[in-house]
Residue frames relative to the residue before (quaternion, step in Angstrom):
aa qw qx qy qz dx dy dz
M 1.0000 0.0000 0.0000 0.0000 0.00 0.00 0.00
K 0.6354 0.5413 -0.3384 0.4346 3.58 0.99 -0.80
I 0.6451 0.5230 -0.3231 0.4538 3.59 0.99 -0.81
R 0.6475 0.5150 -0.3209 0.4610 3.58 0.95 -0.85
A 0.6489 0.5071 -0.3147 0.4718 3.58 0.95 -0.85
S 0.6580 0.5041 -0.3116 0.4646 3.59 0.94 -0.85
V 0.6482 0.5068 -0.3148 0.4732 3.56 0.97 -0.85
S 0.6487 0.5160 -0.3166 0.4613 3.60 0.96 -0.86
I 0.6571 0.4968 -0.3089 0.4753 3.57 0.95 -0.82
A 0.6483 0.5190 -0.3138 0.4604 3.58 0.97 -0.86
I 0.6618 0.4913 -0.3055 0.4767 3.58 0.92 -0.88
S 0.6375 0.5193 -0.3255 0.4669 3.58 0.95 -0.84
G 0.6473 0.5228 -0.3092 0.4607 3.56 0.99 -0.84
L 0.6665 0.4968 -0.3025 0.4663 3.58 0.94 -0.87
V 0.6398 0.5150 -0.3235 0.4699 3.57 0.97 -0.82
W 0.6558 0.5014 -0.3118 0.4705 3.59 0.92 -0.89
F 0.6628 0.5087 -0.3022 0.4588 3.60 0.88 -0.95
N 0.6624 0.5073 -0.3024 0.4608 3.57 0.91 -0.92
T 0.6481 0.5072 -0.3046 0.4795 3.56 1.01 -0.84
Y 0.6532 0.5197 -0.3086 0.4561 3.58 0.95 -0.89
V 0.6773 0.4939 -0.2900 0.4618 3.57 0.88 -0.98
S 0.6958 0.4580 -0.2905 0.4709 3.61 0.86 -0.85
A 0.6235 0.5415 -0.3495 0.4426 3.62 1.12 -0.47
Q 0.5611 0.6302 -0.3932 0.3653 3.60 1.08 -0.56
P 0.6970 0.4393 -0.3079 0.4758 3.66 0.71 -0.88
N 0.6210 0.5407 -0.3483 0.4480 3.60 1.04 -0.68
K 0.6373 0.5142 -0.3226 0.4748 3.57 1.05 -0.77
E 0.6570 0.5015 -0.3082 0.4710 3.59 0.93 -0.85
L 0.6432 0.5160 -0.3155 0.4696 3.58 0.96 -0.87
Y 0.6390 0.5274 -0.3177 0.4612 3.57 0.95 -0.89
E 0.6649 0.5024 -0.3041 0.4615 3.59 0.92 -0.89
L 0.6468 0.5082 -0.3150 0.4735 3.59 1.02 -0.79
Q 0.6346 0.5176 -0.3193 0.4768 3.59 1.04 -0.79
E 0.6450 0.5221 -0.3092 0.4645 3.57 0.99 -0.90
R 0.6604 0.5079 -0.3021 0.4633 3.58 0.90 -0.95
C 0.6315 0.5270 -0.3202 0.4700 3.60 1.01 -0.83
G 0.6699 0.5053 -0.2930 0.4583 3.59 0.89 -0.92
K 0.6590 0.5003 -0.3058 0.4710 3.58 0.99 -0.82
R 0.6452 0.5107 -0.3221 0.4681 3.59 0.95 -0.83
A 0.6473 0.5167 -0.3188 0.4609 3.58 0.95 -0.87
A 0.6673 0.4970 -0.3040 0.4640 3.59 0.90 -0.90
E 0.6475 0.5144 -0.3165 0.4647 3.60 0.98 -0.83
L 0.6593 0.5031 -0.3070 0.4669 3.58 0.89 -0.93
F 0.6574 0.5154 -0.3125 0.4523 3.57 0.88 -0.93
K 0.6758 0.4913 -0.2924 0.4653 3.55 0.87 -0.95
R 0.6797 0.5008 -0.2864 0.4529 3.59 0.91 -0.92
D 0.7935 0.3579 -0.1720 0.4611 3.60 0.76 -1.05
Y 0.8055 0.2799 -0.1341 0.5048 3.60 1.05 -0.61
G 0.3042 -0.8210 0.4552 0.1621 3.56 1.31 0.02
R 0.8244 -0.0186 0.0678 0.5617 3.50 -0.24 -1.29
P 0.4842 -0.6768 0.4638 0.3039 3.59 -0.94 0.77
V 0.7617 0.2321 -0.1496 0.5861 3.63 1.15 -0.54
Y 0.0052 0.8070 -0.5900 0.0262 3.55 -0.92 0.87
K 0.2422 -0.7189 0.6299 0.1666 3.53 -1.34 0.41
S 0.0212 -0.7728 0.6342 0.0102 3.52 -1.10 0.77
Q 0.7015 -0.4297 0.3310 0.4623 3.57 -1.28 -0.04
L 0.6916 0.4973 -0.2725 0.4473 3.56 1.15 -0.58
G 0.7642 -0.2941 0.2111 0.5337 3.58 1.13 -0.55
V 0.5695 -0.5646 0.4735 0.3643 3.54 -1.28 -0.55
G 0.0081 -0.8056 0.5923 -0.0116 3.55 -0.97 0.81
S 0.1479 -0.7748 0.6037 0.1158 3.53 -1.26 0.24
F 0.1972 -0.7475 0.6256 0.1052 3.49 -1.26 0.64
K 0.1224 0.7312 -0.6706 0.0263 3.51 -1.25 0.55
Y 0.1814 -0.7949 0.5703 0.0999 3.55 -1.26 0.19
V 0.1377 -0.7127 0.6705 0.1532 3.48 -1.41 0.19
N 0.1002 -0.7937 0.5967 0.0630 3.55 -1.11 0.61
H 0.0349 -0.7866 0.6164 0.0089 3.54 -1.27 0.41
Y 0.2689 -0.7144 0.6190 0.1851 3.53 -1.04 0.82
S 0.2124 -0.7775 0.5831 0.1017 3.57 -0.67 1.13
A 0.3288 -0.7705 0.5153 0.1807 3.56 -0.43 1.22
H 0.6993 0.4726 -0.3035 0.4421 3.60 0.88 -0.82
L 0.7112 0.3774 -0.2597 0.5333 3.63 1.18 -0.39
N 0.2866 -0.7856 0.4890 0.2482 3.57 1.35 -0.30
K 0.5632 0.5708 -0.3851 0.4569 3.57 0.93 0.97
C 0.3621 -0.7026 0.5766 0.2067 3.51 -1.28 0.57
F 0.1046 -0.8171 0.5668 0.0166 3.56 -0.59 1.19
F 0.1390 -0.7755 0.6159 -0.0046 3.52 -1.20 0.77
I 0.0890 -0.7650 0.6347 0.0642 3.58 -0.85 0.95
L 0.1953 -0.7597 0.6141 0.0866 3.53 -0.73 1.15
I 0.1232 -0.7892 0.6009 0.0298 3.57 -0.81 1.07
H 0.0203 -0.7995 0.5988 -0.0430 3.56 -0.70 1.13
V 0.0512 -0.7710 0.6347 0.0004 3.56 -0.86 1.02
F 0.0530 -0.8134 0.5792 -0.0097 3.56 -0.89 0.95
Y 0.0923 -0.7663 0.6353 0.0262 3.55 -1.04 0.94
P 0.3456 -0.7706 0.4931 0.2086 3.60 -0.54 1.11
K 0.6067 -0.5698 0.4252 0.3556 3.51 -1.27 0.51
D 0.7822 0.2094 -0.1337 0.5714 3.56 0.94 -0.81
K 0.6243 -0.5865 0.3753 0.3540 3.55 -1.19 0.47
K 0.5767 0.5872 -0.3836 0.4189 3.60 1.21 -0.20
G 0.6055 0.5792 -0.3493 0.4194 3.56 1.19 -0.41
L 0.5144 -0.6592 0.4701 0.2825 3.53 -1.30 0.19
S 0.2245 -0.7291 0.6316 0.1383 3.57 -0.75 1.07
S 0.0809 0.8285 -0.5450 0.1005 3.54 -0.82 0.91
T 0.1996 -0.7224 0.6393 0.1721 3.49 -1.38 0.21
T 0.0676 -0.7822 0.6193 0.0071 3.54 -1.02 0.87
R 0.0602 -0.7585 0.6486 0.0199 3.54 -1.02 0.89
T 0.0310 -0.8045 0.5928 -0.0201 3.56 -0.79 1.04
L 0.2388 -0.7730 0.5778 0.1073 3.57 -0.82 1.08
F 0.0321 -0.7928 0.6078 -0.0323 3.56 -0.77 1.16
E 0.2772 -0.6455 0.6664 0.2500 3.50 -1.37 0.33
L 0.4241 -0.7808 0.4020 0.2209 3.57 -0.47 1.22
N 0.6707 0.5311 -0.3369 0.3933 3.60 0.78 -0.89
N 0.7718 0.3027 -0.1672 0.5337 3.60 0.99 -0.78
N 0.3350 -0.7584 0.4821 0.2831 3.57 1.34 -0.06
K 0.3618 0.7370 -0.4782 0.3119 3.54 0.99 0.92
E 0.3432 -0.7243 0.5609 0.2076 3.55 -0.93 0.93
Y 0.2094 -0.7956 0.5620 0.0857 3.57 -0.86 1.04
G 0.8176 -0.1042 0.0882 0.5593 3.57 1.10 -0.52
K 0.1274 -0.7792 0.6103 0.0637 3.51 -1.33 0.37
Y 0.0797 -0.7460 0.6599 0.0404 3.48 -1.21 0.76
F 0.0608 0.7755 -0.6247 0.0676 3.57 -0.81 1.04
K 0.1038 0.7884 -0.5963 0.1098 3.54 -0.86 0.95
P 0.4381 -0.6413 0.5506 0.3061 3.56 -0.99 0.79
I 0.4878 -0.6597 0.4782 0.3134 3.58 -0.94 0.80
Y 0.7369 0.2387 -0.1561 0.6129 3.54 1.05 -0.80
D 0.4837 -0.6918 0.4460 0.2976 3.56 -0.58 1.10
D 0.0059 0.7694 -0.6363 0.0559 3.49 -0.92 1.02
D 0.4236 -0.7399 0.4630 0.2425 3.58 -0.55 1.13
N 0.6622 0.5244 -0.3073 0.4383 3.59 1.15 -0.53
V 0.7248 0.3782 -0.2300 0.5280 3.61 1.22 -0.29
S 0.2437 -0.7768 0.5631 0.1415 3.54 -0.72 1.05
S 0.4181 -0.6806 0.5365 0.2723 3.51 -1.19 0.52
T 0.2930 -0.7129 0.6080 0.1902 3.53 -1.33 0.36
C 0.1235 0.7819 -0.6017 0.1067 3.56 -0.87 0.90
Q 0.3485 0.7214 -0.5379 0.2622 3.55 -0.38 1.24
V 0.0700 -0.7397 0.6672 0.0529 3.52 -1.27 0.60
Q 0.7989 -0.0961 -0.0421 0.5922 3.50 -0.50 1.32
D 0.7993 -0.2667 0.1797 0.5077 3.64 -0.67 -0.95
K 0.5734 0.5927 -0.3791 0.4197 3.60 1.26 0.17
V 0.2502 -0.7563 0.5918 0.1235 3.53 -0.92 1.00
C 0.1188 -0.7851 0.6053 0.0559 3.55 -1.04 0.81
R 0.3923 -0.7461 0.5001 0.1982 3.55 -1.25 0.32
S 0.7921 0.1851 -0.1083 0.5715 3.59 1.23 -0.12
E 0.6506 -0.5016 0.3946 0.4116 3.53 -1.31 0.25
D 0.6186 0.5402 -0.3470 0.4529 3.60 1.03 -0.72
E 0.6476 0.4982 -0.3191 0.4802 3.60 0.96 -0.82
W 0.6335 0.5306 -0.3301 0.4563 3.59 0.99 -0.84
R 0.6500 0.5186 -0.3149 0.4576 3.58 0.94 -0.88
Q 0.6415 0.5122 -0.3216 0.4719 3.60 1.05 -0.73
L 0.6719 0.5040 -0.2951 0.4554 3.58 1.01 -0.77
V 0.7021 0.4398 -0.2753 0.4877 3.62 1.08 -0.62
K 0.4425 0.7329 -0.4298 0.2869 3.58 1.24 -0.33
P 0.6725 0.4970 -0.3276 0.4398 3.67 0.82 -0.82
F 0.6694 0.4815 -0.2949 0.4828 3.60 1.19 -0.47
M 0.7715 0.3894 -0.1636 0.4758 3.56 1.10 -0.76
E 0.7448 0.2783 -0.1988 0.5729 3.59 1.26 0.04
D 0.2313 -0.7441 0.6035 0.1689 3.57 -1.19 0.50
């Protein structure tokens, strides 16, 4: 009976230790994700204030998504801006910009008129890669925004 009790205690100890050790990186990752989310929210609030705005030219809106990339150890932020002009002669557009927050470095940009206009070209690039559509842009930013 003593051996069984000792074995049970030893196994319980190993299970607890293994659980404790594996929980440490998860706790650190969670804290890094939390810090990234707070920085993104602070930056958005400071630099963009209201998510919807009106100007003499029209109406626009801002929103964002953020992600802490564990494998790159960086906090990424995509700023999304949509603009609708007051008059029909203006350009309705959507812009997505990928930043790394800690270094305030731009990694990519996507710009497209909402209504196709032959006179306005779109921009689609992530780092040194050029893309031709929003779907391609989303594929290029995936390594930064997903783990």
